[in-house]
N, C-alpha and C positions, 0 to 999 in steps of 0.2 A: 391750681398752681402749675407752673411750667414743669416739664419733666425733661432733664433733671432740674431740680429746684435751684434757686439762686445760691443757697448756702452750700449745696453740693458742688455747684460749678466752681465756687471759690475755695472749697475744701475747708470750711470753717464750721464751728458749731453754731447753733441758733442763738446762743448767748454771747457770741464773740463780740469783743469791743471794737470800736471804730478803728483803733490802731491795728488790731489783728486783721480786720477786713482789708484795710489799705495795704498792709504788708502782703497778705495773700494775693490780692489783686496784682500787685506789682510783680510778684514772683511768677504768677501764671501768665501775665501779659507778655513777658519776655519770650516765653516758650510758644505761646499761641498766636503771637502777632504774625500777620501775613508775610511781613518781610523776613520772618524767621522760618517760613514754610508752613505756618498754621493756616487753618481754614478761616476765610473771612467771616463766614456765618457764625462759627464758634467764637471767634474773637468779639463779634458784635454782641453775642449773648453774654459773654463774660463782662463786657463793658456795661451792658444793660443791668446785669446783676450788681455790679459795683455801684453804679449810679443810684440804684434803688436802695441798697443796704447801707450806703454811706450817708443817706439823707434820713434823719430820724422819722420824719413824718411819712415818707414813702415806705420806709421799712415797717413802720407800725401798720400801715395799710396792707402791705404784703403779708405780714404775719397774721392779719385777720382774714386773709384769703382773698383780698382785693388784688386783681392783676393790673399793674400799672400800664399806662399807655406806652406804646413802643418809644424807645429813646429817640428815634429819628424824628418824631413829631414834636419833640421838645427842644431840639437843638437850636441854638442861636445862630444867626447868620455869621459866617466866618469872614475874617479879614485876610485877604491874600497879599503876601508880599509887603515890601517896605514902601513907605510913602516918601518919594523923592523930595517933596516940599516940606517935610517935617524935619526939624533940627532939634535933637535932644540937648539938654543943658544939665549942668550939675547944680545941686541945691546949694543955697547959701545958708549955712547952719550957724546958729547962735552958739558961740563958744561956751556960754554958760550952761548949755544943755548937754555938753560933753563931759561925762563923769571923769575923764582922765585929763582934761585940759590943764588944770592947775597942778596935777601930779607930775605933768611933764617937766615942769621947772624944778620940782622937788627931787627928782631922781637923777639930776645932772651929775656927771662925773667929769674928770679932766678931759680937755679937748684933744689930747694926744695920748699915745699909748703910755702906760705906766710900767716900768721895768719890774720883773718879778722880784720879790723879796719880802722881808718882814719889817717894814718901817716902824710900826708901833713897838715891836720888841727891841729894835735897835735904839730907839729913843729912850726906852726904859733903861737899857744897859748903859747907855752913855750917861744918863742922869745918876745912876748908881756909882759909876766909876768917877765921874767928875765932881760930884757933890757929896754923896754920902760917905764913900770910902775915906777921903782925906780927913774927915772929921773924927774918924775912929781909928786911924792907923798910926803905927810908929814909923820910924825912918825907913826900915826895911820894906814894910808894906807900901810906904809912900813911893819908894823907887819902883816897885812892881806896878803900882797904880799909874805912875808916870809913863811907863812903857806901854801899858794897856791903853791908857788914854790917848797916847800918840797913835797907836794902831787904829783905835776906833775913829779918831779924827781923820786919819788918812782914808779909812774905809768910807766914811760919810762924804768926804770930798769926792772920792771916786764915784760914788753913787750919784752925787749931784751932777757930776760931769757926764755920766752915762745918760741920765735923764735929759740933760740939755742936748746931748748929741742925738738922742732918740727923737726929741721934739723937732730938732733941725731936720733930721732925715724925713720925718713925717710931713713937715711943711714943704720940703722939697718935692716929695713924691706925690702928695695929695693936695697941698695948698689949702685953700678955703673952699674947694669944690665939694658940694653936697649932692649934686645930680650928675650922673654919668649916663651917656648915651642920649638918644632922642626917640620920642614916640614915632609911630608910623605916620607918614605924610600922605599916603594915598587916600582917595575919597572914601574907600570902604573901611578906613582905619580911624574914623572920627571918634569912636569909643576910646581908643588909645590916647588921643589928645585930651579928651575929657578927663580921663583918669590921671593923666600927667598933671593937669591943672589941680585936680582934687588932692593929689599927693603933696604938691608943693604948697597949696593953700592951707592944709590942715596938718598933715603928719610931720612936716618939717618943723612944727612947733616943738616936737620932742627933741631934747638935746642930743646932738651928735648923730642924728639919723642920717643915713645915706640912701638916696633913691637911685634906682637903675632902670633904664629902658632898653628893651631888646636884648635879652640874655639868651645865650645858646646853652643847650644841654651839653654835658661833658662829651667831647668827641664830635660835636656838631659845629657847623660853620654858619648856621641859620639862626635867626631870632626866634627861638622856639617858645620863649616866655616873654610876654608883653612888658611886664614890670616886676620889680622886686624892691622891698624896703628892708633895710638892715638897721637894727638897733642893738648894740652889744652883741650877744650871741643868739639873737632872735631874728629870723628871716621869714618874710612872707612873700610868696610868689603870687603874682596877680595876672589874671587875664581879663581883658575888656571885651564885652560883647554888646552888640546892638541887635536885639531880638524883638519879636512881636510882643505886644502887651499880653500879660497873663500871669499866672502864678507858677513859679519855678521851684523845683526841688532837685535833690541829687541823692544818690545812694553811695554806700561806702566804696563801690567799685568804679565810681565816676559816671554811672548811668544817670542821664538827665531826664526830668519829667516836666511837662508843661500842662497845667490844668488837669493833673492826674493822668495824663497820657504820656506814653513814651515820646520823648522829644526828638524829632528827626530833622529839625531845622538848624542844628549846630552840634558841636562836640567840644571836648576839652582834653588837653594833654596834661593837666595839672597833677593827677595822681602819679603819672610817670615822671614828671618833673620833680615832684616832691621827693620821690624815692631816689632819683639821681643826685639831687643836691644834698640829701642826708648822707649819701655815700661820699660825696665830694667834701663835705664839711662835718667831719665827726665832732660831736659835742655841741653842735648848733641845733637849736630848735627850729624846725621848718614847718610851715603850714601854708595853705593856699586859700585863694578867694577868687570867685568869679564876680566881677562888677558888671551888672546888666543894666543897659539903658534901652528905652523903648525905641523901636525903629519907625513907629508911627504914633499918632495920638492915642493915648490910653495909659493905663497904669501897670507898672511892674510891681508884683509882690513876690514874696518868697516864703518858704516853709520855716525859715529862721532856725534851721537845724545846722549850726555852724561847727558841729563836731566832725562832720564828714570831710574827706580830704579836699573836695572842690565844691564848697557850698556857694550857690548863687546868692548874691547880696545886692541890695539897692545901694546907691552911693552913700546915703546917710547911714545905713546899717554898716557899711564898710568902715566909715570914719569912726563910728562909735565902737564897734567890735574890735577892729584891728588896732585902732589907736589905743584902746584900753589894754589890749594884750601886749603891745610893744612897751607901753608905759609901765607895766607891772614888773618889768625886769630891769636890771642895771643896764645903762646905755653907754658905759665906757667903751671907747673904740678899741676893738681888737684888730690890730694892724694886719695880722696874717689872714684873718677871715675877710676883712675889707679888700685886701689885695686879690684874694682868690675869686671873690664875687666880681670885682671890677674886671678881672681877666676874662670873664665870660661874656662881657658886653660886646656885641657884634658892632 
């Protein structure tokens, strides 16, 4: 066996699970990567240890004392750079395969803001005053009832007028617009235009959803966030990426991985953006998503761990996961939240 052994290199026990091995490798890879000042030879050995112990067959051979062939002899040819002749597209999904598609119509609320109050309680009180009390009261109570009924009627009329004025103000300010801003128009922003089409084709199915393109972080004047989708008090911030084919994953701190290697071909600002928007919009649930398209022929897959702040997703995963999350909550328009998010559009 190698000295030190593969288990020792990774800092795990011989009965460590695949998840423990992967976690240990990621932790050590950050510190030992040559870009972080580590030794190329030590990083190569660490990578070799991980590739061996993460493969059940090679791990069994190693445990029996068989020394695997060096990793460099097993590597596949690499594809370098993007393919200018390749054009990514978005998938055409069957709505019947989307678990939330029909729930979208079921969770519909009013199309304009609803003034605060207790309408059910008011209706019950009015019913008691206008129907029940006259049947049981004498002339004195009837006079009291008449005064109270008049007050309730005036209150209900005022609430109706307030609601009408609120709807008029909403229509004047926002009209029937559901999409604010525009996706990037440069040649290297093709992914943004794909995601814009994806959002309008599928997520606008949800009632009262608003879509935004090119949002600034608070205090910034640049389009720091590619897209956002707002439904009620749920907001998802989205970045669009065109990266090489491979399997992508992310950690809680936003570190990105491709094919279980530290990914140096791109980065994300979503963790920072999520924190900034949570501070900007107290009481609003905020999450993020990286929608990844291939930059050349090949397949994009992900680790499908969508609990991290900036999970890479394929377009179909995004529609299924984010659509379901938005559909799970009330979608009644919150005018103050809508106004603040719209105000961040560059």
